[in-house]
C-alpha positions as YAML, in Angstrom:
chain: A
units: angstrom
residues:
- id: 1
  name: MET
  ca: [110.38, 85.95, 113.96]
- id: 2
  name: LEU
  ca: [107.88, 85.37, 111.16]
- id: 3
  name: LYS
  ca: [105.97, 88.49, 112.22]
- id: 4
  name: LYS
  ca: [109.14, 90.61, 111.81]
- id: 5
  name: ILE
  ca: [109.69, 89.19, 108.36]
- id: 6
  name: LEU
  ca: [106.11, 89.87, 107.30]
- id: 7
  name: GLU
  ca: [106.36, 93.49, 108.51]
- id: 8
  name: LYS
  ca: [109.16, 94.23, 106.05]
- id: 9
  name: ASN
  ca: [108.52, 95.76, 102.66]
- id: 10
  name: PRO
  ca: [108.14, 92.99, 100.06]
- id: 11
  name: TYR
  ca: [110.57, 94.74, 97.69]
- id: 12
  name: GLN
  ca: [113.14, 94.88, 100.48]
- id: 13
  name: LEU
  ca: [112.69, 91.15, 101.10]
- id: 14
  name: ILE
  ca: [112.94, 90.25, 97.42]
- id: 15
  name: ALA
  ca: [116.07, 92.39, 96.96]
- id: 16
  name: THR
  ca: [117.69, 90.82, 100.02]
- id: 17
  name: ALA
  ca: [116.80, 87.31, 98.83]
- id: 18
  name: ALA
  ca: [118.17, 88.09, 95.36]
- id: 19
  name: PHE
  ca: [121.46, 89.28, 96.88]
- id: 20
  name: ILE
  ca: [121.73, 86.12, 98.98]
- id: 21
  name: ASP
  ca: [120.89, 83.91, 96.00]
- id: 22
  name: LEU
  ca: [123.35, 85.80, 93.82]
- id: 23
  name: PHE
  ca: [126.11, 85.33, 96.40]
- id: 24
  name: ILE
  ca: [125.42, 81.58, 96.54]
- id: 25
  name: LEU
  ca: [125.36, 81.42, 92.74]
- id: 26
  name: CYS
  ca: [128.69, 83.26, 92.41]
- id: 27
  name: VAL
  ca: [130.42, 81.00, 94.93]
- id: 28
  name: CYS
  ca: [129.02, 77.76, 93.51]
- id: 29
  name: TRP
  ca: [129.66, 78.81, 89.91]
- id: 30
  name: GLU
  ca: [133.32, 79.66, 90.43]
- id: 31
  name: TRP
  ca: [134.06, 76.96, 92.99]
- id: 32
  name: PHE
  ca: [132.63, 73.73, 91.61]
- id: 33
  name: ILE
  ca: [129.87, 74.06, 88.98]
- id: 34
  name: SER
  ca: [131.90, 75.59, 86.16]
- id: 35
  name: PRO
  ca: [135.09, 77.21, 87.45]
- id: 36
  name: LEU
  ca: [137.50, 79.05, 85.23]
- id: 37
  name: ARG
  ca: [140.23, 76.61, 86.31]
- id: 38
  name: PRO
  ca: [139.71, 72.93, 87.24]
- id: 39
  name: ASP
  ca: [140.13, 73.33, 91.01]
- id: 40
  name: GLY
  ca: [138.26, 76.63, 91.27]
- id: 41
  name: SER
  ca: [139.41, 80.16, 90.67]
- id: 42
  name: TRP
  ca: [139.89, 83.45, 92.45]
- id: 43
  name: LEU
  ca: [136.72, 84.67, 90.74]
- id: 44
  name: ILE
  ca: [134.95, 83.18, 93.73]
- id: 45
  name: LEU
  ca: [135.80, 86.47, 95.45]
- id: 46
  name: LYS
  ca: [133.39, 88.33, 93.17]
- id: 47
  name: GLY
  ca: [130.61, 87.36, 95.58]
- id: 48
  name: LEU
  ca: [132.28, 89.07, 98.53]
- id: 49
  name: PRO
  ca: [130.88, 92.60, 97.93]
- id: 50
  name: LEU
  ca: [127.38, 91.15, 98.05]
- id: 51
  name: LEU
  ca: [127.99, 90.00, 101.62]
- id: 52
  name: PHE
  ca: [128.66, 93.56, 102.74]
- id: 53
  name: ALA
  ca: [125.30, 94.71, 101.40]
- id: 54
  name: ILE
  ca: [123.06, 91.96, 102.77]
- id: 55
  name: PRO
  ca: [122.82, 93.12, 106.42]
- id: 56
  name: GLY
  ca: [122.01, 96.69, 105.39]
- id: 57
  name: LEU
  ca: [119.39, 95.50, 102.92]
- id: 58
  name: TRP
  ca: [117.80, 93.32, 105.56]
- id: 59
  name: HIS
  ca: [117.60, 96.23, 108.01]
- id: 60
  name: GLY
  ca: [116.29, 98.63, 105.36]
- id: 61
  name: LYS
  ca: [119.19, 101.08, 105.47]
- id: 62
  name: VAL
  ca: [118.66, 103.57, 102.68]
- id: 63
  name: TYR
  ca: [122.35, 104.38, 102.21]
- id: 64
  name: THR
  ca: [123.18, 100.69, 101.78]
- id: 65
  name: MET
  ca: [120.33, 100.29, 99.30]
- id: 66
  name: GLN
  ca: [121.62, 103.22, 97.29]
- id: 67
  name: TRP
  ca: [125.16, 101.92, 96.90]
- id: 68
  name: ALA
  ca: [123.92, 98.34, 96.48]
- id: 69
  name: SER
  ca: [121.77, 99.47, 93.56]
- id: 70
  name: MET
  ca: [124.94, 100.70, 91.86]
- id: 71
  name: LEU
  ca: [126.95, 97.60, 92.83]
- id: 72
  name: ILE
  ca: [124.38, 95.22, 91.39]
- id: 73
  name: LEU
  ca: [124.88, 96.78, 87.94]
- id: 74
  name: LEU
  ca: [128.31, 95.10, 87.83]
- id: 75
  name: TYR
  ca: [126.65, 91.70, 88.21]
- id: 76
  name: ILE
  ca: [124.11, 92.50, 85.50]
- id: 77
  name: THR
  ca: [126.99, 93.47, 83.23]
- id: 78
  name: GLU
  ca: [128.98, 90.35, 84.01]
- id: 79
  name: GLY
  ca: [125.94, 88.17, 83.38]
- id: 80
  name: LEU
  ca: [125.30, 89.84, 80.05]
- id: 81
  name: VAL
  ca: [128.92, 89.42, 78.99]
- id: 82
  name: ARG
  ca: [129.14, 85.77, 80.06]
- id: 83
  name: ILE
  ca: [125.76, 84.86, 78.53]
- id: 84
  name: THR
  ca: [127.62, 84.47, 75.24]
- id: 85
  name: GLU
  ca: [129.42, 81.40, 76.64]
- id: 86
  name: THR
  ca: [128.15, 77.88, 76.03]
- id: 87
  name: GLY
  ca: [127.00, 75.00, 78.18]
- id: 88
  name: ALA
  ca: [126.42, 75.50, 81.88]
- id: 89
  name: ASN
  ca: [127.96, 78.98, 81.78]
- id: 90
  name: PHE
  ca: [125.11, 80.20, 79.58]
- id: 91
  name: TRP
  ca: [122.49, 79.11, 82.11]
- id: 92
  name: LEU
  ca: [124.47, 80.38, 85.07]
- id: 93
  name: ALA
  ca: [124.98, 83.74, 83.37]
- id: 94
  name: LEU
  ca: [121.28, 83.89, 82.55]
- id: 95
  name: LEU
  ca: [120.42, 83.20, 86.19]
- id: 96
  name: GLU
  ca: [122.95, 85.79, 87.36]
- id: 97
  name: THR
  ca: [121.46, 88.41, 85.04]
- id: 98
  name: LEU
  ca: [117.94, 87.56, 86.16]
- id: 99
  name: LEU
  ca: [118.74, 87.69, 89.90]
- id: 100
  name: ALA
  ca: [120.73, 90.91, 89.57]
- id: 101
  name: THR
  ca: [117.98, 92.56, 87.51]
- id: 102
  name: ILE
  ca: [115.32, 91.54, 90.03]
- id: 103
  name: ALA
  ca: [117.44, 92.97, 92.86]
- id: 104
  name: PHE
  ca: [118.04, 96.22, 90.95]
- id: 105
  name: VAL
  ca: [114.39, 96.76, 90.09]
- id: 106
  name: CYS
  ca: [113.24, 95.97, 93.65]
- id: 107
  name: LEU
  ca: [115.77, 98.39, 95.11]
- id: 108
  name: LEU
  ca: [114.62, 101.15, 92.77]
- id: 109
  name: ILE
  ca: [110.96, 100.52, 93.59]
- id: 110
  name: TYR
  ca: [111.74, 100.52, 97.32]
- id: 111
  name: LEU
  ca: [113.82, 103.71, 97.15]
- id: 112
  name: LYS
  ca: [111.53, 105.75, 94.87]
- id: 113
  name: PRO
  ca: [109.02, 106.91, 97.55]
- id: 114
  name: ILE
  ca: [111.84, 107.56, 100.01]
- id: 115
  name: LYS
  ca: [113.64, 109.81, 97.52]
- id: 116
  name: ALA
  ca: [110.36, 111.56, 96.66]
- id: 117
  name: ARG
  ca: [109.73, 112.31, 100.36]
- id: 118
  name: ALA
  ca: [113.26, 113.61, 100.76]
- id: 119
  name: LYS
  ca: [112.82, 115.93, 97.76]
- id: 120
  name: SER
  ca: [109.52, 117.28, 99.05]
- id: 121
  name: LEU
  ca: [111.03, 117.89, 102.50]
- id: 122
  name: ALA
  ca: [113.95, 119.69, 100.89]
- id: 123
  name: LYS
  ca: [111.57, 121.98, 99.01]
- id: 124
  name: GLN
  ca: [109.58, 122.74, 102.18]
- id: 125
  name: SER
  ca: [112.57, 123.59, 104.35]
- id: 126
  name: PRO
  ca: [113.80, 127.20, 104.29]
- id: 127
  name: SER
  ca: [116.71, 127.88, 102.03]
- id: 128
  name: THR
  ca: [120.07, 128.44, 103.69]
- id: 129
  name: LYS
  ca: [121.47, 130.48, 100.80]
...
């Protein structure tokens, strides 16, 4: 098991870990740390899209990494908007922004050589026009 983990790209692992951490943060934030309403709020569902991306990230699926890199921008935006709040929300928003930014950067670094290879293969293949 450990050998399989160590064989994965470190950027893939960091992005996957950031998505998992961000999901946990979203659920805890909106459920019991500092919910919008006293008994929790429906904002807890904002973590749900992250769950759909985690298996694909773990398995290194390029398509999942591409759409996840666009999805994560919503969490960066939310963190930046909510960072203006006070108290615990400030620190939670800061953590959300940090985790989402780490995930975004790692996904871009992981995908860059893959996209470069795809472009070079496209240039080498005969044109169908």
